[in-house]
C-alpha positions in Angstrom: 39.7 105.8 46.5 37.1 108.6 45.9 36.5 110.8 48.8 33.5 112.7 49.7 34.0 116.5 50.8 33.1 115.3 54.6 35.9 112.5 54.2 38.4 115.2 52.6 37.6 117.5 55.5 38.0 114.7 58.1 41.4 114.0 56.8 42.5 117.7 57.0 41.2 118.0 60.4 43.2 114.9 61.6 46.5 116.1 59.8 46.0 119.5 61.6 45.6 117.7 64.9 49.0 115.8 64.2 50.7 119.0 63.3 49.4 120.9 66.3 50.6 117.8 68.5 54.0 117.8 67.2 53.9 121.9 67.4 53.1 121.9 71.1 56.2 119.2 71.8 58.2 121.8 69.8 57.1 124.9 71.3 57.2 123.1 74.7 60.7 121.9 74.3 62.0 125.6 73.6 59.9 127.1 76.3 61.5 124.5 78.7 65.1 124.8 77.5 66.0 127.7 79.9 64.8 125.8 83.1 66.6 122.6 82.0 69.8 124.5 81.7 69.8 126.2 84.9 72.0 124.4 87.8 69.4 124.8 90.6 67.7 121.7 91.3 64.1 123.5 91.5 64.2 124.8 88.3 65.5 121.7 86.8 62.7 119.7 88.3 60.0 122.5 87.1 61.6 122.1 83.7 61.2 118.3 83.6 57.6 118.4 84.9 56.8 120.9 82.3 58.4 119.1 79.4 56.8 115.9 80.3 53.2 117.4 80.4 54.0 119.3 76.7 55.0 115.9 75.9 51.9 114.1 77.3 49.5 116.9 75.8 51.2 117.0 72.3 51.3 113.1 72.0 47.6 113.0 72.9 46.6 115.6 70.4 48.7 114.1 67.6 46.9 110.5 68.4 43.5 112.1 68.1 44.5 113.2 64.8 45.9 109.9 63.7 42.8 108.0 65.0 40.7 110.4 62.9 42.6 109.9 60.0 42.6 105.9 60.1 38.8 105.8 61.0 38.3 107.9 57.8 40.6 105.9 55.8 38.7 102.5 57.2 35.3 104.2 56.5 36.4 105.1 53.1 37.5 101.7 52.1 34.5 99.8 53.5 
């Protein structure tokens, strides 16, 4: 598989988006961990909502990166 500089860059941008998505989920879990460990219902509920938001955002960014990688791979092979 011979890659042009543009295709190589597209792979890197996709990989960076995947890593950024994983990083968002990891940092988000560390951020909401104190809220989830509280015994108060309000703090725990807020922690669950924030964690769900971080997971949703991180997954969205990672899937965008994965789509870029797959689209680039398909374009290179055709």
